Structure formats: structure tokens, C-alpha cells
C-alpha positions in Angstrom: 85.5 113.7 90.8 85.1 116.8 92.9 88.1 118.2 94.7 86.5 117.6 98.1 86.3 113.9 97.6 89.6 113.6 95.9 91.4 115.5 98.7 89.6 113.5 101.3 90.5 110.2 99.7 94.1 111.1 99.1 94.7 112.3 102.6 92.5 109.6 104.1 94.4 106.8 102.3 97.7 108.0 103.8 95.9 108.7 107.1 94.4 105.2 107.3 97.9 103.7 107.7 99.1 106.5 110.0 96.1 106.3 112.3 96.3 102.5 112.4 99.9 102.6 113.5 99.3 105.4 116.0 96.2 103.8 117.5 97.9 100.4 117.8 100.7 102.1 119.8 98.6 104.6 121.7 94.9 104.3 121.0 93.6 107.6 122.3 95.9 109.6 120.0 94.1 108.4 116.9 91.5 111.2 117.0 94.3 113.8 117.2 95.8 112.4 114.1 92.4 112.5 112.4 92.0 116.1 113.4 95.2 117.0 111.6 94.3 114.9 108.6 90.9 116.7 108.4 92.7 120.1 108.4 95.0 119.0 105.6 92.1 117.6 103.5 90.2 120.8 104.0 93.1 122.9 102.9 93.6 120.7 99.8 89.9 120.9 99.0 90.1 124.7 99.0 93.1 124.6 96.7 91.4 122.2 94.3 87.9 123.8 94.1 88.4 127.6 94.6 85.0 128.3 96.2 83.4 131.7 95.8 82.7 132.5 99.4 83.6 131.3 102.9 80.4 129.4 103.5 80.9 127.3 100.4 84.5 126.8 101.3 83.7 125.6 104.8 81.0 123.2 103.4 83.3 121.7 100.7 86.3 121.4 103.1 84.1 119.8 105.8 83.1 117.1 103.3 86.8 116.6 102.4 87.7 116.4 106.1 84.9 114.0 106.9 86.0 111.7 104.0 89.5 111.7 105.4 88.1 111.1 108.9 86.0 108.2 107.7 89.1 106.4 106.5 90.8 107.4 109.8 87.9 105.6 111.6 88.8 102.4 109.7 92.4 102.9 110.6 91.5 103.4 114.3 89.6 100.0 114.3 92.4 98.2 112.5 94.9 99.6 115.0 92.7 98.6 117.9 92.5 95.0 116.7 96.2 95.0 116.0 96.9 96.0 119.6 94.5 93.3 120.9 96.2 90.7 118.8 99.6 91.8 120.2 98.2 91.4 123.7 97.0 88.0 122.8 100.3 86.8 121.3 102.4 88.1 124.2 100.0 87.1 127.0 100.0 90.7 128.3 97.4 91.4 130.9 94.8 94.0 130.0 93.8 96.5 132.7 95.5 94.2 135.2 93.4 91.2 134.3 94.8 88.1 132.6 92.6 87.0 129.7 91.9 83.3 129.3 92.4 83.0 125.5 91.1 79.4 125.4 87.6 80.6 126.6 85.7 81.6 123.4 83.1 83.7 125.2 85.8 85.8 126.9 87.6 86.1 123.5 84.4 87.4 121.8 84.0 89.9 124.6 87.6 90.9 124.4 87.6 91.6 120.6 84.0 93.0 120.5 85.0 95.5 123.3 88.1 96.4 121.4 86.2 97.0 118.2 83.6 99.1 120.1 86.3 101.2 121.6 88.1 101.6 118.3 84.8 102.6 116.7 84.1 105.2 119.3 87.5 106.8 119.1 87.3 106.6 115.3 83.9 108.3 115.3 85.3 111.1 117.5 88.2 111.4 115.1 85.9 111.6 112.1 83.9 114.4 113.8 87.1 116.3 114.6 88.3 115.8 111.1 85.1 117.3 109.6 85.2 120.2 112.0 88.9 120.9 111.3 88.2 120.7 107.6 85.3 123.2 107.9 87.4 125.6 110.0 90.3 125.5 107.6 88.0 125.8 104.7 86.3 128.8 106.1 89.6 130.7 106.9 91.4 129.6 103.8 88.7 130.9 101.5 89.0 134.6 100.6 86.2 136.8 101.9 85.4 138.3 98.5 86.1 136.2 95.5 85.3 137.3 92.0 82.7 134.9 90.6 83.6 133.1 87.4 82.3 134.7 84.2 79.0 133.5 83.1 78.7 132.3 79.5 
């Protein structure tokens, strides 16, 4: 397996749980965590692959960051549903409105809206992770590397 995918999956696996917890507590902070995860995945990608130039480094690290961000997207959606389940169990009002949990149409809208918001925040986090990975990959790659010897 290439280093870009390995780094993205390793960081993303840890990040899935971290993003899920953070987004359950404070949903809009999930993309910030994904940004940090993308930067870490990008750095690890550069360490694993040793690209020959900055363009290749940015490309490889962007893929590593996007992989970590995709797992962060899943964590964002899990955290959003966990928060909605907490609201349902405690009877907490959402945006000042009490939800009638016995009305199935209102419940479908409640959870569909929560999944939609989690998906949008997760998509923003994945984009930020890919961008952070590319930036770190660009700057972490030496400007002039000696190409490997040809056999």
C-alpha cells in the first residue's frame, strides 16, 4: 500500500473517533479537527514516500489528507447523530423548539436534518484536510531532491 493511503488511513482511523467526540460536543469544531488531521496525514505521507519534488509531494500529501478527511466526515456524521440522540433522550429543546418525539414525520425531519448538517460540516472538513495535507506536503518536501538511481 502506498504511503499516502497508509498515512491517511492511520490518521483517519484515530481522527474518526476524535471528530465524532468533538462534533457530538460542539459540531462546528469538527472541520477544524479535520484540518489538523489532514496536516498530520500530509506530513506522514511525505515521510513515508520521499517525493522527488514539491509538486509530487503536495499531490501525494493531498491524497493522504483527503483520506483522513473522508474518515473525519464519517466521524462528523456519527457525532451529529449522537448529539441528536442525546437531545432526544434528555428532552432538550433544539433551537428553542420542543420536538414531539412521538410524531414520526417530525423525527424523520429531525434526524435527516442532523445527518445533512453533519455531512456538510464533514465535507468542509474533508476539503480542509486535503488542502492542509497539500500545503504541508508542498512545504515539507525539499526543493531539490536527488532522484533515485536508475537501474
